C-alpha positions as CSV (number, residue, x, y, z in Angstrom):
1,X,116.5,88.6,101.4
2,X,116.8,88.7,97.6
3,X,116.5,85.0,97.0
4,X,113.4,84.9,99.1
5,X,112.0,88.1,97.5
6,X,112.7,86.7,93.8
7,X,111.0,83.6,94.8
8,X,107.9,85.6,96.1
9,X,107.7,87.7,93.1
10,X,107.9,84.7,90.6
11,X,105.1,82.9,92.6
12,X,102.9,86.1,92.0
13,X,103.9,86.2,88.4
14,X,103.1,82.4,88.0
15,X,99.7,82.8,89.3
16,X,99.1,85.8,87.2
17,X,99.9,83.7,84.1
18,X,97.7,80.9,85.5
19,X,94.6,82.8,85.9
20,X,95.1,85.9,83.7
21,X,97.5,84.9,80.9
22,X,100.8,85.8,79.7
23,X,100.2,89.1,78.3
24,X,98.8,90.5,81.6
25,X,101.7,88.8,83.4
26,X,104.1,90.8,81.3
27,X,102.3,94.0,81.8
28,X,101.8,93.5,85.6
29,X,105.3,92.2,86.3
30,X,107.3,95.1,84.6
31,X,110.4,95.9,86.6
32,X,110.1,92.7,88.6
33,X,113.6,91.8,87.8
34,X,114.9,95.0,89.7
35,X,112.7,94.5,92.7
36,X,113.6,90.7,92.9
37,X,117.4,91.9,93.0
38,X,116.8,94.4,95.5
39,X,117.7,94.2,99.1
40,X,115.8,97.6,100.0
41,X,112.5,96.5,101.5
42,X,111.0,100.1,100.8
43,X,111.8,99.6,97.1
44,X,110.3,96.2,96.9
45,X,107.2,97.3,98.5
46,X,106.7,100.2,96.4
47,X,107.2,97.9,93.3
48,X,104.7,95.6,94.7
49,X,102.3,98.4,95.2
50,X,102.6,99.4,91.6
51,X,102.3,95.8,90.3
52,X,99.1,95.5,92.3
53,X,97.6,98.7,90.7
54,X,98.6,97.4,87.3
55,X,96.9,94.1,88.1
56,X,93.7,96.1,89.2
57,X,93.6,97.9,85.9
58,X,94.2,94.8,83.8
59,X,91.9,92.1,85.3
60,X,88.5,91.9,86.8
61,X,88.0,91.3,90.5
62,X,87.3,87.5,90.4
63,X,90.8,86.9,88.6
64,X,92.5,89.2,91.0
65,X,90.9,87.4,94.0
66,X,92.0,84.0,92.4
67,X,95.6,85.2,91.9
68,X,96.0,86.4,95.4
69,X,94.3,83.6,97.1
70,X,96.5,81.1,95.2
71,X,99.5,83.2,96.6
72,X,98.0,83.0,100.2
73,X,97.6,79.3,99.9
74,X,101.2,78.6,98.7
75,X,102.5,80.9,101.4
76,X,101.1,79.0,104.2
77,X,102.1,75.8,102.5
78,X,105.8,77.2,102.5
79,X,105.3,78.5,106.0
80,X,103.5,75.8,107.9
81,X,105.0,76.4,111.2
82,X,102.1,78.7,112.6
83,X,99.6,76.0,111.6
84,X,101.8,73.2,113.4
85,X,102.1,75.4,116.6
86,X,98.2,76.1,116.6
87,X,97.3,72.4,115.9
88,X,99.7,71.6,118.9
89,X,97.7,74.1,121.0
90,X,94.4,72.6,119.9
91,X,95.4,69.3,121.2
92,X,95.6,70.3,124.7
93,X,91.8,71.1,124.6
94,X,89.0,68.4,124.7
95,X,86.8,70.5,122.7
96,X,87.0,73.1,120.1
97,X,85.0,75.7,122.1
98,X,87.7,75.3,124.9
99,X,90.4,75.8,122.5
100,X,88.8,78.9,120.8
101,X,88.3,80.4,124.3
102,X,92.0,80.0,125.2
103,X,92.9,81.4,121.9
104,X,90.8,84.6,122.6
105,X,92.2,84.8,126.1
106,X,95.8,84.5,125.1
107,X,96.2,85.0,121.4
108,X,99.6,84.3,119.5
109,X,101.9,87.1,119.2
110,X,100.6,89.7,116.5
111,X,96.8,88.7,116.7
112,X,93.8,89.4,118.6
113,X,90.4,87.7,118.5
114,X,86.8,88.4,119.1
115,X,84.0,86.0,118.9
116,X,80.5,86.6,117.9
117,X,78.4,83.3,118.0
118,X,79.8,81.2,115.1
119,X,82.0,83.9,113.9
120,X,85.6,84.6,115.0
121,X,87.0,87.9,114.1
122,X,90.9,87.8,113.7
123,X,93.0,90.8,113.8
124,X,96.5,91.0,112.8
125,X,98.4,93.8,114.7
126,X,101.6,94.2,113.0
127,X,102.5,97.5,114.4
128,X,102.8,96.0,117.7
129,X,106.2,94.5,116.6
130,X,107.5,98.0,116.4
131,X,109.5,99.7,113.6
132,X,106.6,100.8,111.9
133,X,105.8,97.5,110.2
134,X,102.5,97.4,108.7
135,X,102.4,94.0,107.1
136,X,103.7,90.5,108.0
137,X,104.5,89.8,104.5
138,X,108.2,90.5,103.7
139,X,107.3,91.8,100.3
140,X,105.0,94.7,101.8
141,X,106.8,95.1,105.1
142,X,108.8,98.0,103.8
143,X,105.9,100.2,102.6
144,X,106.5,103.8,103.9
145,X,104.1,105.1,106.5
146,X,102.9,107.7,104.0
147,X,101.9,105.0,101.3
148,X,98.9,102.9,101.1
149,X,98.3,99.8,98.8
150,X,95.3,98.3,97.3
151,X,93.5,95.8,99.5
152,X,93.6,93.4,96.4
153,X,97.2,92.5,97.7
154,X,95.4,91.6,101.0
155,X,93.5,88.6,99.5
156,X,96.7,86.8,99.8
157,X,96.4,87.3,103.6
158,X,92.8,86.2,103.3
159,X,93.9,82.8,101.8
160,X,96.6,82.4,104.3
161,X,94.1,82.9,107.3
162,X,91.6,80.4,105.5
163,X,94.2,77.8,105.2
164,X,95.3,78.4,108.8
165,X,92.1,77.7,110.3
166,X,91.2,75.0,108.0
167,X,94.5,73.3,109.1
168,X,93.7,73.8,112.8
169,X,90.0,72.9,112.8
170,X,90.2,70.1,110.0
171,X,87.3,71.5,107.9
172,X,86.5,74.2,105.3
173,X,85.9,77.6,106.7
174,X,84.9,80.9,104.8
175,X,86.9,84.1,105.5
176,X,85.9,87.6,104.7
177,X,88.5,90.5,104.3
178,X,87.6,93.6,106.2
179,X,90.1,96.2,106.3
180,X,94.1,96.1,106.4
181,X,96.9,98.1,107.7
182,X,98.6,98.6,104.2
183,X,95.3,100.0,102.8
184,X,95.1,102.4,105.6
185,X,93.8,100.9,108.8
186,X,95.7,100.4,112.0
187,X,95.4,96.6,111.8
188,X,94.0,93.8,109.6
189,X,90.5,92.4,110.1
190,X,89.4,88.9,109.0
191,X,86.2,87.4,109.7
192,X,85.9,83.6,110.0
193,X,82.8,81.8,109.7
194,X,83.1,78.8,111.8
């Protein structure tokens, strides 16, 4: 886990420097070497929580959003299997409408959907995997039950969801972030404007 963790932490650091500069990167990433070397998921999640709090106090909302969206875009590029599987499912249906109806009826494990006209609401349900998991991201998976983290971190998931649906549908979509499990809800909610 440490090699992957170190890579993910370095990815965040790179995007912080890209959008907010080296000084902000140094401030936010304080202690990252210990977190990157740890195999304790709880310690990693608590460090990430603190890093996001430092990011919140060091940058404006537009920069924070850019940083975390970039992380999500990178994450789905590295973890492209979910998009490939969804594209394969999409190919089984002649129309997008039929595909969406099938996804709503039988969603992939860990998700559920609702449809309201041209809006698809996607819910991540990590708690259904058991073990108290509150986030699919390995960096936040170990966040203790009594802790919450800033929803800023979840802009990463928003970027992931955006690229997921753009990859399936072959066109740009807008995604809004509702609430998330690590910030206090029981699940995560994303609104996809089709």
